[in-house]
C-alpha positions in Angstrom: 140.0 -7.2 -165.1 136.4 -7.3 -164.3 134.9 -4.8 -162.1 132.8 -5.9 -159.4 129.9 -4.2 -160.9 130.3 -6.4 -164.0 130.6 -9.6 -162.0 127.8 -12.0 -162.3 125.5 -11.5 -159.4 125.2 -14.3 -156.9 121.8 -15.0 -155.4 121.9 -13.4 -152.0 121.5 -15.8 -149.2 118.3 -15.1 -147.4 118.5 -15.0 -143.7 115.7 -17.1 -142.2 113.8 -14.9 -139.8 112.8 -16.6 -136.6 109.2 -16.3 -135.6 108.6 -14.0 -132.7 108.5 -15.7 -129.3 105.0 -16.8 -128.4 103.3 -14.8 -125.7 102.4 -17.1 -122.9 100.0 -16.6 -120.2 100.3 -18.1 -116.7 97.5 -20.6 -117.6 99.3 -21.8 -120.8 102.5 -22.3 -119.0 100.9 -25.0 -116.9 101.5 -28.6 -118.1 98.1 -29.7 -116.8 94.8 -28.3 -118.0 92.8 -27.0 -115.0 89.7 -29.0 -114.3 86.4 -27.0 -114.5 85.2 -26.0 -111.1 81.8 -27.5 -110.4 79.7 -25.2 -108.4 77.3 -26.7 -105.9 74.7 -24.1 -107.0 73.3 -25.6 -110.2 70.0 -27.2 -111.3 69.6 -30.8 -110.3 66.3 -30.9 -112.1 65.6 -29.5 -115.6 62.5 -27.3 -115.5 62.4 -26.1 -119.1 59.3 -27.3 -121.0 57.7 -28.8 -117.9 54.0 -28.3 -117.0 53.2 -28.3 -113.3 49.7 -29.1 -112.1 48.9 -28.6 -108.5 47.3 -26.7 -105.7 47.9 -23.2 -104.5 46.9 -21.7 -101.2 47.0 -18.0 -100.2 46.1 -16.9 -96.7 45.5 -13.3 -97.9 43.3 -14.1 -100.8 41.4 -16.7 -98.7 41.9 -19.2 -101.5 42.7 -22.9 -102.0 42.5 -24.2 -105.5 44.0 -25.5 -108.6 47.1 -23.9 -110.2 48.9 -24.5 -113.5 52.5 -23.6 -114.1 54.6 -23.8 -117.4 58.3 -23.4 -117.5 59.5 -21.6 -120.6 63.1 -22.1 -119.6 64.9 -23.4 -116.5 64.5 -19.9 -115.0 61.3 -18.4 -116.4 57.7 -19.7 -115.8 54.1 -18.5 -116.0 51.5 -19.5 -113.4 47.8 -19.3 -113.3 45.9 -19.6 -110.0 42.3 -20.0 -108.8 41.3 -19.9 -105.2 37.9 -20.6 -103.7 36.9 -20.6 -100.1 33.3 -19.9 -99.0 32.3 -16.4 -100.2 35.8 -15.6 -101.5 37.1 -16.3 -105.0 40.5 -15.2 -106.3 42.3 -15.9 -109.6 45.4 -14.5 -111.1 48.4 -14.9 -113.4 52.0 -14.3 -112.7 55.4 -14.4 -114.2 58.1 -16.2 -112.2 61.9 -15.9 -112.4 63.6 -18.8 -110.6 67.3 -18.5 -109.7 69.8 -21.3 -109.7 69.8 -23.7 -106.8 70.6 -21.9 -103.5 71.5 -25.0 -101.5 70.4 -28.5 -100.4 68.4 -28.8 -97.2 68.4 -32.3 -96.0 69.2 -33.5 -99.6 66.4 -31.4 -101.0 67.5 -28.8 -103.6 66.1 -25.3 -102.8 65.6 -22.6 -105.5 64.7 -19.0 -104.7 62.4 -17.1 -107.0 60.7 -13.8 -107.5 57.3 -13.2 -109.2 55.1 -10.4 -110.4 51.5 -10.8 -111.3 47.9 -9.6 -111.5 45.2 -11.0 -109.2 41.4 -10.5 -109.1 39.3 -11.2 -106.0 35.6 -11.3 -105.4 34.0 -11.2 -101.9 30.3 -12.1 -102.1 28.4 -11.4 -98.8 24.9 -11.7 -100.3 23.7 -8.1 -100.0 27.2 -6.8 -100.7 29.6 -8.0 -103.4 33.0 -6.5 -103.5 35.4 -7.0 -106.4 39.0 -6.0 -106.6 42.1 -6.4 -108.7 45.6 -5.3 -108.5 49.3 -6.2 -108.9 51.2 -8.5 -106.6 54.9 -8.9 -106.0 56.2 -12.2 -104.5 59.3 -14.0 -103.5 59.7 -17.5 -102.3 61.6 -20.7 -102.0 60.9 -23.8 -104.2 61.8 -27.2 -102.7 62.4 -29.8 -105.4 61.2 -33.2 -104.0 62.0 -35.2 -107.1 65.0 -37.0 -105.7 63.6 -37.6 -102.2 60.2 -38.8 -103.3 61.1 -40.4 -106.6 58.4 -38.4 -108.3 58.7 -35.1 -110.3 57.1 -32.9 -107.6 58.0 -29.7 -105.9 56.5 -27.5 -103.2 57.1 -23.8 -102.4 56.4 -21.2 -99.8 56.0 -17.6 -100.8 55.6 -14.1 -99.4 54.6 -10.9 -101.1 52.5 -7.8 -101.2 49.3 -6.9 -103.2 47.4 -3.7 -103.6 43.8 -4.2 -104.7 41.3 -1.6 -105.6 37.9 -2.7 -104.3 34.6 -1.8 -106.0 31.0 -2.3 -105.1 28.7 -2.5 -108.1 31.3 -0.8 -110.2 31.8 2.1 -107.7 35.3 2.3 -106.0 34.9 1.4 -102.4 38.6 1.6 -101.3 42.0 0.1 -101.6 43.1 -3.1 -99.9 46.8 -3.5 -99.4 48.0 -6.8 -97.8 51.0 -9.0 -97.3 50.7 -12.4 -99.0 51.6 -15.7 -97.5 51.1 -18.7 -99.7 52.0 -22.3 -100.4 52.1 -24.3 -103.7 52.4 -28.0 -104.5 53.0 -29.2 -108.1 53.4 -32.4 -110.0 55.5 -31.8 -113.1 55.0 -33.5 -116.5 
């Protein structure tokens, strides 16, 4: 008699191992895919790469003059300003960070922004000539008039603060700190 040890071995039947149950999240249990939520706070107008040519007015710097703005992205821009009114001349450069659209006011998209820059001012009174320069901090609201006017234009109002060191013939005369109130109008290319 054969012993079991001497018996020809039979291939062992392999038990098929079932894969572990898939972990499911509440979102994957839904039979319908959720539609993306569209926020009302988005850009209607694409600013990146646009050049704005316009006018800038500042009640504090006593200036009204040309301004040039370039949008590096939809949110970041650089702006140069020149203001001339009578004996007063001001010029400056600033960096701007524009946030996403805040809301629509009468169908006009409104974008808040913050800016920091450096401004130079000259007051020429004939016998006396005062020059000054200093940093400025600004905040404002940009109103995109593209849809309402059918032209790529925007306007903005801004408020801020500047602290300028005044000199007379190179000698420090004093400091001039002032709140800024300004207005801009741009045509974008």
